[in-house]
C-alpha positions in Angstrom: -23.3 5.6 35.7 -20.6 8.0 33.6 -19.5 7.0 29.9 -15.4 7.2 30.4 -14.7 9.5 27.6 -11.9 7.8 25.3 -9.8 9.2 22.8 -12.2 8.0 19.9 -14.6 10.8 20.4 -11.1 13.0 19.4 -9.8 11.2 16.8 -11.8 12.8 14.5 -10.7 16.0 15.1 -7.2 15.0 15.6 -6.9 13.5 11.8 -8.5 16.6 10.7 -6.2 18.6 12.3 -3.4 16.0 11.0 -4.6 16.6 7.0 -3.2 13.2 5.7 -2.6 13.4 2.0 -5.2 11.2 0.6 -8.7 11.0 1.5 -10.3 8.7 4.3 -12.1 8.5 6.9 -12.1 7.9 10.7 -13.7 5.1 12.5 -12.9 4.8 16.4 -9.7 5.9 17.2 -8.2 4.6 13.2 -8.3 6.7 10.0 -8.6 4.6 7.1 -7.3 6.4 4.0 -6.9 5.4 -0.1 -3.6 6.8 -1.4 -4.7 6.6 -4.8 -7.9 6.4 -6.6 -8.6 2.5 -8.1 -6.0 1.1 -6.1 -6.3 -1.9 -3.9 -3.9 -0.7 -1.5 -5.2 1.0 1.7 -3.5 2.9 4.8 -4.5 2.5 8.4 -3.2 4.7 10.9 -3.6 4.6 14.6 -2.3 5.8 17.4 0.3 3.9 19.2 -0.2 3.5 23.2 2.5 3.4 25.9 2.7 1.0 28.4 0.2 3.5 30.0 -3.4 3.2 29.1 -4.8 6.2 27.2 -0.6 7.8 26.5 0.3 8.0 23.3 3.9 8.2 21.4 3.4 8.1 18.3 1.7 6.8 15.1 1.2 3.4 13.9 0.7 3.1 9.5 -0.7 -0.1 8.0 -0.5 -0.8 4.4 -3.7 -2.9 3.7 -4.7 -4.9 0.3 -7.5 -6.7 0.0 -6.0 -10.2 -1.0 -2.9 -10.3 1.1 -3.8 -8.5 4.1 -1.2 -6.8 6.1 1.8 -5.8 4.1 4.0 -3.5 6.6 3.8 -1.5 9.8 5.7 1.6 10.9 5.7 3.4 13.3 6.4 7.7 13.2 6.9 8.5 16.7 6.1 12.0 18.0 9.6 12.2 19.4 11.3 12.1 15.8 9.0 13.7 13.9 9.4 16.9 16.5 5.7 16.9 17.0 5.5 18.1 20.6 9.1 19.7 20.4 7.8 23.1 21.1 5.1 22.3 24.2 7.6 20.4 25.6 10.6 23.1 25.6 8.2 25.7 26.7 7.1 23.6 30.2 10.9 22.0 30.3 10.2 18.2 29.6 13.6 16.8 27.9 13.8 13.3 26.6 13.6 10.5 29.4 11.7 12.7 31.3 7.8 11.5 32.0 5.2 13.0 29.2 8.2 13.7 27.3 6.6 14.0 22.9 3.7 12.1 24.1 0.1 12.7 25.3 -2.4 11.5 27.3 -6.6 11.1 27.2 -7.1 11.6 31.1 -9.5 14.4 30.9 -12.8 14.9 30.0 -12.7 18.9 29.5 -10.4 21.1 28.3 -8.6 21.7 25.1 -7.1 18.5 22.9 -5.2 16.4 24.7 -2.4 16.8 22.0 -2.9 20.6 22.5 0.6 22.0 21.2 1.5 19.7 18.2 3.1 20.6 15.6 1.7 18.0 13.0 4.2 19.0 9.7 6.7 16.5 10.4 4.0 13.3 10.9 2.4 14.5 7.7 5.3 14.1 5.9 6.4 11.1 7.3 3.2 9.9 6.2 3.6 11.0 3.1 6.8 9.7 2.0 6.1 6.2 3.5 3.0 6.0 1.7 4.5 7.1 -1.5 7.1 3.8 -1.2 4.2 1.4 -1.1 1.8 3.4 -3.8 3.5 5.4 -5.6 2.1 8.4 -7.5 0.8 7.5 -10.9 3.6 8.3 -13.4 2.7 11.9 -15.3 2.2 11.6 -18.8 4.8 12.5 -20.8 3.7 12.0 -24.0 3.5 14.4 -26.9 -0.3 15.8 -27.6 -1.0 14.8 -31.6 -0.3 17.9 -33.9 -2.5 18.1 -36.5 -1.1 17.3 -39.8 -1.0 19.9 -42.7 -0.9 19.5 -45.9 2.4 18.2 -47.8 3.8 21.1 -49.4 4.4 21.5 -53.2 7.9 21.3 -54.6 9.0 24.5 -56.2 9.6 23.9 -60.2 13.0 26.1 -60.4 11.9 28.0 -62.6 11.9 31.7 -62.4 8.4 33.6 -62.5 
């Protein structure tokens, strides 16, 4: 009995290439991230399936809170973020055609299913979305305290 290969075997590689802007871990097909240290908020990123089994056309980001559950969900499409623009242009696949701006995890061997992807737009989208829900701590603009000097002696006004 042969085991069917699924994206979960490639998800760690995908997220390593994506380089999300915060630390996290891959579990199955999902990346769980901690956008800001000491914050209860978490970000879950997984692949958005199409109507076809093992075909994906984007990423789904979910903001999670331990007490309140899911706060928000957003879909970042590969098409909107130009993820496969070069690959699709090189192969002549245009919008509306089968396979445009998506990848399929149907093959057990060969290059990664997202081969040719430019992940820059997705990374930027993830960063912007995360900053809405979990803003970075404000920089400390307070002035450092300067050492105090002994008070100056008043001038006597008499010539020496």
